[in-house]
C-alpha positions in Angstrom: -21.4 -28.7 17.0 -22.6 -30.3 20.1 -20.7 -27.7 22.1 -22.2 -24.8 20.2 -18.9 -23.5 18.9 -17.2 -22.6 15.7 -13.5 -23.4 16.0 -10.3 -22.1 14.3 -6.9 -23.9 14.3 -3.5 -22.2 14.4 -2.3 -24.2 17.4 1.0 -22.3 17.7 -0.8 -19.1 18.4 -2.0 -18.2 21.9 -4.7 -15.8 23.0 -5.3 -13.0 20.4 -8.1 -11.2 22.1 -5.8 -8.3 22.9 -4.9 -7.7 19.2 -6.9 -4.5 18.5 -5.3 -3.7 15.1 -4.3 -5.8 12.1 -0.7 -4.8 12.6 -0.8 -6.3 16.1 -2.4 -9.4 14.8 0.2 -9.8 12.0 3.0 -9.4 14.6 1.6 -12.2 16.7 1.1 -14.5 13.7 4.7 -13.8 12.5 6.0 -14.5 16.0 4.1 -17.8 16.1 5.1 -18.8 12.6 8.5 -17.2 12.0 9.2 -19.4 8.9 5.9 -18.6 7.3 6.3 -16.8 3.9 4.8 -13.4 3.5 1.8 -14.6 1.6 0.8 -17.1 4.2 1.3 -14.7 7.1 -0.7 -12.0 5.4 -3.6 -14.3 4.7 -3.6 -16.0 8.1 -3.7 -12.5 9.6 -6.8 -11.6 7.6 -8.6 -14.8 8.5 -7.8 -14.5 12.2 -8.7 -10.8 12.2 -12.2 -11.7 10.8 -12.6 -14.5 13.4 -11.5 -12.5 16.4 -12.6 -9.0 15.6 -15.0 -8.7 12.6 -17.5 -11.4 13.5 -20.4 -10.0 15.5 -23.2 -11.6 17.6 -26.0 -12.3 15.2 -23.8 -12.9 12.2 -24.6 -16.0 10.2 -22.1 -18.9 10.0 -22.3 -21.5 7.3 -20.3 -24.7 7.1 -20.4 -27.5 4.4 -20.5 -30.7 6.5 -17.7 -33.2 6.0 -19.5 -36.1 7.6 -22.6 -35.5 5.6 -21.4 -34.1 2.3 -24.9 -33.5 1.0 -25.8 -31.2 3.8 -24.9 -27.7 5.2 -25.0 -26.4 8.7 -26.1 -22.8 9.5 -25.7 -21.0 12.8 -25.7 -17.6 14.5 -22.7 -16.1 16.4 -23.8 -15.6 20.0 -20.6 -14.3 21.7 -17.1 -12.9 21.4 -13.9 -14.6 20.6 -12.6 -16.9 23.3 -9.2 -18.6 23.9 -9.4 -21.9 25.8 -5.9 -22.6 26.9 -6.8 -26.0 28.5 -8.5 -27.3 25.4 -6.9 -29.9 23.1 -4.8 -28.6 20.2 -7.1 -27.5 17.4 -9.9 -26.5 19.7 -8.6 -23.4 21.5 -9.6 -20.5 19.3 -13.5 -20.4 19.4 -16.6 -18.4 18.9 -19.9 -19.4 20.6 -22.5 -20.3 18.0 -26.2 -21.3 18.1 -26.6 -23.9 15.4 -30.1 -23.2 14.0 -29.9 -25.8 11.1 -27.6 -28.7 10.7 -29.5 -30.5 7.9 -29.8 -28.0 5.0 -29.6 -30.0 1.8 -26.9 -28.8 -0.5 -29.4 -29.1 -3.3 -31.4 -26.2 -1.8 -28.5 -23.8 -2.5 -27.9 -22.5 -6.0 -24.6 -23.3 -7.6 -23.1 -19.8 -7.3 -23.6 -19.8 -3.5 -22.1 -23.3 -3.3 -19.1 -21.9 -5.3 -18.6 -19.2 -2.7 -18.8 -21.8 0.1 -16.1 -23.8 -1.6 -13.2 -21.6 -0.6 -9.9 -23.2 0.5 -9.8 -20.8 3.4 -10.9 -21.8 6.8 -12.5 -18.4 7.5 -13.9 -16.3 4.7 -16.6 -13.8 4.3 -19.5 -14.6 1.9 -20.4 -11.3 0.4 -21.1 -11.8 -3.3 -24.6 -12.1 -4.9 -26.5 -11.3 -1.7 -25.1 -14.3 0.2 -26.2 -13.2 3.7 -29.8 -12.7 2.6 -29.9 -16.0 0.8 -28.4 -18.0 3.6 -31.0 -16.5 6.0 -33.6 -17.9 3.6 -32.0 -21.3 3.8 -31.9 -21.0 7.6 -35.6 -20.4 7.5 -36.2 -23.7 5.7 -36.8 -22.4 2.2 -34.8 -23.0 -0.9 -32.2 -20.5 -2.0 -34.1 -17.8 -4.0 -30.9 -16.8 -5.9 -29.4 -13.4 -6.4 -31.3 -10.2 -7.3 -30.4 -8.6 -10.6 -28.6 -5.7 -8.9 -26.5 -8.1 -6.9 -25.0 -9.7 -10.0 -24.8 -6.7 -12.3 -21.3 -6.3 -13.7 -20.0 -9.5 -12.0 -17.7 -11.3 -14.4 -16.2 -13.8 -11.9 -15.3 -17.0 -13.8 -16.6 -19.5 -11.3 -15.8 -22.6 -13.4 -12.2 -21.6 -13.7 -11.8 -21.0 -9.9 -13.6 -24.3 -9.2 -11.3 -26.1 -11.6 -8.3 -24.5 -10.0 -9.4 -25.6 -6.6 -10.1 -29.2 -7.7 -6.6 -29.6 -9.2 -4.7 -28.2 -6.2 -3.9 -31.7 -4.9 -2.5 -32.7 -8.3 -0.9 -30.5 -11.0 -1.7 -26.8 -10.5 -3.8 -25.1 -13.3 -1.5 -23.2 -15.6 -2.4 -20.4 -18.1 -0.9 -17.2 -19.4 -1.7 -13.9 -17.8 -3.4 -12.8 -21.0 -5.6 -15.9 -20.9 -6.4 -15.3 -17.3 -7.4 -11.7 -17.9 -9.7 -13.0 -20.7 -11.5 -15.1 -18.1 -12.5 -11.8 -16.4 -13.4 -10.2 -19.8 -10.4 -7.9 -19.6 -7.3 -7.3 -21.8 -5.2 -5.0 -19.6 -4.3 -5.0 -15.9 -5.9 -1.7 -14.8 -6.2 -1.2 -11.0 -9.9 -2.1 -11.0 -9.3 -5.3 -13.0 -6.4 -6.3 -10.7 -8.4 -5.7 -7.6 -11.3 -7.7 -8.9 -9.2 -10.7 -9.9 -7.3 -10.6 -6.6 -10.5 -10.5 -4.6 -12.0 -13.4 -6.5 -8.9 -15.5 -6.1 -8.6 -14.7 -2.4 -12.3 -15.6 -1.9 -11.3 -19.1 -3.0 -8.0 -19.2 -1.1 -6.0 -18.9 -4.3 -3.2 -16.8 -5.7 -0.8 -17.0 -8.7 2.8 -18.0 -8.9 4.5 -15.9 -10.1 2.4 -12.8 -9.3 0.1 -11.9 -12.3 0.3 -8.2 -11.5 3.6 -7.2 -13.0 5.1 -9.9 -15.2 5.0 -9.9 -19.0 1.4 -10.5 -20.1 2.1 -13.8 -21.8 4.0 -15.2 -18.8 2.6 -18.5 -17.7 1.3 -18.6 -14.1 0.0 -21.3 -11.8 -3.1 -21.0 -9.6 -1.9 -22.1 -6.2 -3.4 -22.1 -2.6 -2.7 -19.1 -0.5 -2.9 -19.0 3.3 -4.7 -22.2 4.1 -4.8 -23.1 7.8 -1.5 -24.4 9.1 -1.3 -28.2 9.7 2.3 -28.4 10.9 3.5 -30.4 7.9 3.0 -28.2 4.9 6.2 -27.4 3.0 7.5 -23.9 2.6 9.1 -23.3 -0.8 11.3 -20.5 -2.0 8.7 -19.4 -4.6 6.0 -19.2 -2.0 7.9 -16.4 -0.2 7.0 -14.2 -3.2 3.3 -14.8 -2.8 1.3 -11.8 -1.5 -2.4 -11.0 -1.2 -4.2 -7.9 -2.3 -3.6 -5.9 0.9 0.1 -6.6 0.8 0.9 -5.5 -2.7 3.4 -2.6 -3.1 2.8 0.1 -5.6 3.4 -1.2 -9.1 6.4 -0.1 -11.1 7.4 -1.0 -14.6 9.6 -4.0 -14.0 12.1 -5.6 -16.3 10.0 -8.7 -16.6 7.1 -6.8 -18.1 8.9 -6.6 -21.4 8.4 -9.4 -23.9 12.1 -9.8 -24.6 12.8 -10.4 -20.9 10.7 -13.6 -21.3 12.2 -15.0 -24.5 14.5 -18.0 -24.6 18.1 -16.8 -24.6 20.4 -18.2 -27.3 23.8 -19.0 -25.7 27.1 -20.7 -26.0 28.9 -22.9 -23.5 32.3 -21.7 -22.0 33.8 -24.8 -23.7 32.5 -23.9 -27.2 34.9 -22.4 -29.8 34.9 -18.8 -30.8 34.0 -20.0 -34.3 30.9 -21.6 -33.0 29.9 -18.3 -31.3 30.5 -16.2 -34.4 28.6 -18.7 -36.6 25.5 -18.5 -34.3 25.7 -14.7 -34.2 26.0 -14.4 -38.0 23.3 -17.1 -38.6 20.7 -15.5 -36.3 21.8 -11.9 -36.7 22.7 -11.4 -33.0 25.0 -8.7 -31.7 25.8 -10.7 -28.5 25.4 -14.1 -26.9 25.2 -15.2 -23.3 27.8 -17.6 -22.1 26.0 -20.2 -20.0 27.3 -23.5 -18.7 25.5 -26.9 -18.8 24.1 -26.3 -15.3 22.6 -22.9 -16.2 25.4 -20.8 -14.6 25.9 -17.4 -16.2 29.5 -16.6 -17.3 29.1 -13.3 -19.1 28.7 -12.6 -22.8 30.5 -12.3 -26.1 29.8 -9.4 -28.5 31.1 -8.4 -31.9 33.2 -5.7 -30.1 34.7 -8.1 -27.6 35.4 -10.6 -30.4 37.2 -7.9 -32.5 39.3 -6.9 -29.5 40.3 -10.5 -28.8 41.3 -11.0 -32.4 43.5 -7.9 -32.3 45.4 -9.1 -29.2 45.7 -12.9 -29.9 46.5 -14.9 -33.0 43.9 -17.6 -32.4 41.7 -16.4 -29.6 39.4 -18.8 -27.7 35.8 -18.0 -26.7 36.9 -17.2 -23.2 39.4 -14.7 -24.5 36.5 -12.7 -26.0 34.2 -13.1 -23.0 33.2 -9.9 -21.1 31.3 -9.6 -17.8 27.8 -8.2 -18.4 26.1 -7.9 -15.0 22.6 -9.4 -15.2 19.5 -7.6 -13.9 16.7 -9.1 -11.9 13.3 -10.0 -13.4 11.5 -7.9 -10.8 14.0 -4.9 -10.9 12.7 -1.5 -11.7 13.2 -1.0 -15.5 13.8 2.7 -15.3 16.8 2.2 -12.9 18.5 0.2 -15.7 18.0 2.6 -18.6 21.4 4.1 -18.4 23.1 0.6 -18.2 21.1 -0.7 -21.2 21.8 2.4 -23.2 25.5 2.3 -22.5 26.0 -1.4 -22.9 23.4 -2.0 -25.5 21.8 -4.9 -23.7 21.4 -6.7 -20.4 20.6 -10.3 -19.6 17.7 -10.9 -17.3 17.8 -13.3 -14.3 14.9 -15.3 -13.0 13.2 -14.2 -9.8 15.3 -16.7 -7.8 18.5 -15.3 -9.6 19.5 -18.8 -10.6 19.0 -18.8 -14.4 18.9 -16.4 -17.4 15.4 -16.0 -18.7 15.7 -13.2 -21.3 17.6 -10.2 -22.7 16.6 -6.6 -23.0 18.4 -4.5 -25.7 18.4 -0.8 -26.5 16.2 -1.6 -29.4 13.7 -3.2 -27.0 13.7 0.0 -25.0 13.1 2.1 -28.1 10.1 -0.1 -29.1 8.7 0.0 -25.6 9.0 3.8 -25.5 7.3 4.1 -28.9 4.5 1.8 -27.8 3.8 3.8 -24.6 4.4 7.3 -26.0 2.6 7.0 -29.3 -0.9 6.8 -27.8 -0.2 9.9 -25.7 1.0 11.9 -28.7 -2.0 10.8 -30.7 -4.4 11.8 -27.9 -2.7 15.2 -27.7 -3.0 15.7 -31.4 -6.7 14.8 -31.4 -7.4 17.2 -28.6 -5.4 20.0 -30.3 -7.3 19.6 -33.6 -10.7 19.5 -31.8 -9.8 22.6 -29.8 -8.7 24.6 -32.8 -11.8 23.8 -34.9 -14.4 24.1 -32.1 -12.7 27.4 -31.0 -13.2 28.8 -34.5 -17.0 28.2 -34.6 -18.3 28.1 -31.0 -18.2 31.1 -28.7 -17.0 30.9 -25.1 -20.4 31.8 -23.8 -21.9 28.8 -25.6 -19.2 26.6 -24.2 -19.8 27.6 -20.6 -23.0 25.6 -20.5 -21.0 22.4 -20.8 -19.2 22.8 -17.5 -20.6 23.4 -14.1 -18.8 25.5 -11.5 -15.7 27.4 -12.7 -16.5 29.4 -15.8 -14.8 28.5 -19.1 -12.5 31.3 -20.2 -11.3 29.5 -23.4 -12.0 26.4 -25.4 -8.8 24.9 -23.8 -10.7 24.6 -20.5 -12.9 21.8 -22.0 -12.0 18.2 -21.2 -11.7 15.7 -24.0 -15.0 14.1 -23.0 -16.8 17.4 -23.1 -16.1 17.9 -26.8 -18.6 15.1 -27.5 -21.3 17.2 -26.0 -20.2 20.3 -27.8 -20.1 18.4 -31.1 -23.6 17.0 -30.4 -25.0 20.5 -30.2 -22.9 22.3 -32.9 -21.8 19.7 -35.3 -23.2 21.5 -38.4 -21.0 24.5 -37.7 -17.8 22.4 -38.2 -18.7 21.9 -41.9 -17.2 18.5 -41.8 -18.6 16.1 -44.5 -18.9 13.4 -42.0 -21.7 11.5 -40.2 -22.3 13.2 -36.8 -23.2 10.1 -34.8 -20.2 8.1 -36.1 -17.8 10.9 -35.2 -19.2 11.3 -31.7 -19.1 7.6 -31.2 -15.5 7.4 -32.2 -14.7 10.4 -30.0 -16.3 8.7 -27.0 -14.2 5.5 -27.7 -11.1 7.7 -27.8 -12.2 9.2 -24.4 -12.4 5.6 -23.0 -8.8 5.0 -24.3 -7.6 8.2 -22.6 -9.2 7.1 -19.3 -7.6 3.7 -19.7 -4.2 5.3 -20.1 -4.6 7.4 -17.0 -4.7 4.2 -14.9 -1.3 2.7 -14.5 -1.0 -0.8 -16.0 2.1 -2.8 -17.2 0.2 -3.6 -20.4 0.2 -1.4 -23.6 -3.0 -0.6 -25.4 -4.2 -3.5 -27.6 -4.3 -3.4 -31.4 -8.0 -2.5 -31.5 -7.5 0.5 -29.2 -4.5 1.7 -31.2 -6.4 1.3 -34.5 -9.3 3.3 -33.1 -7.0 6.1 -31.9 -5.1 6.2 -35.2 -8.3 6.1 -37.2 -9.8 9.1 -35.3 -6.7 11.2 -35.7 -6.6 10.3 -39.4 -10.2 11.3 -39.7 -9.5 14.7 -38.2 -6.5 15.2 -40.4 -8.6 14.4 -43.5 -11.3 17.0 -42.8 -8.8 19.6 -41.6 -5.4 18.9 -43.1 -3.7 22.0 -41.6 -0.7 20.9 -39.5 
């Protein structure tokens, strides 16, 4: 601070002042750290881009002091990024700063602001809850006034969870299921807005999950782990870390094999050295149509099925288990599920390999596909029926001229031009004409809940509707069938 600088590390990286795009910055970071996994490279790129290009003269800088842990330093950026080639390692990438306060008591800052300052990242932007406005107040020598109501409206960030995750990073990582993690953000499904919110909150604390929480089965256990901390030269690189990505690096989501519950269940197996009688006993006792053949080291050696057993018994007097074994090519946990439909349908099953392709972690059968299809198609069919029934009855009692007031712009030529949400407004004005022996407010409330379900379905998510949503949808359709039983 005596030099009036804020300093970044990344010793292996030379002058980055000529990087005018993030792609250029990423290429330079990749060149300097060729062994760095994708997640680290992406995050380091983001931090260095902020440091070299996004910070502007006049911007506030805040640093929790390490030598005086009860105090915070605040400064103002006064110049552009500089690279000092002759400086010692760790002091080459700098921005000039005028330190206006180096003795702000931590107790003057409210806890949510301290949470934001507690990121594992070297360089991060403090944007939540009016942080810049509040830090300027601290700079002026007054206590943190806290956020304004409009600055916290709708924010469901679980600060305690993120703090706990950060505190345990030097020991055992915090583990929880994806379902439990979603619940911390008051969510039950991974819609795009929910995923973006969670990723942003994790990234603000220098965290991500292993495996990625975005496309695994909802009850998969994940660990909260650090993402993209500044390189020190001795941090290990693991195989798993190569799969870590930040929000900006995520590819478009597809339905992956691992999103199915059965792809995450323990697989019952037999050893290559077991007898065929042992295999048939397991299959009969647990009502299985097939078993994986897995050795004591976790190596996969194919499968035995009732069909393969029957064939072995027809060709040999006393067949061994290996005589009945068939090769059943496993599929990857992150593979596109749709690309394996034909294989699963023809073979009746596939075994699922872990992300690292070393172990078998589940099995997907044709019955699982049928159940998944029913789970995802049933809500759509119910929504279509609800809309058809509303369209028929409303079209019988409300004229097109009356309907046109519920839509601006293009005229309505038929009741079919109404959206599902607009039926709520139509029912509010003309409910008595329907001659339904039902409470108007209750029906409209249920219809609006169904509209929310429809909107939820329109956003891709690997998670099916929950039981409450399905019950609400079924209940509304049953209500319409009751008051108008025509097919």
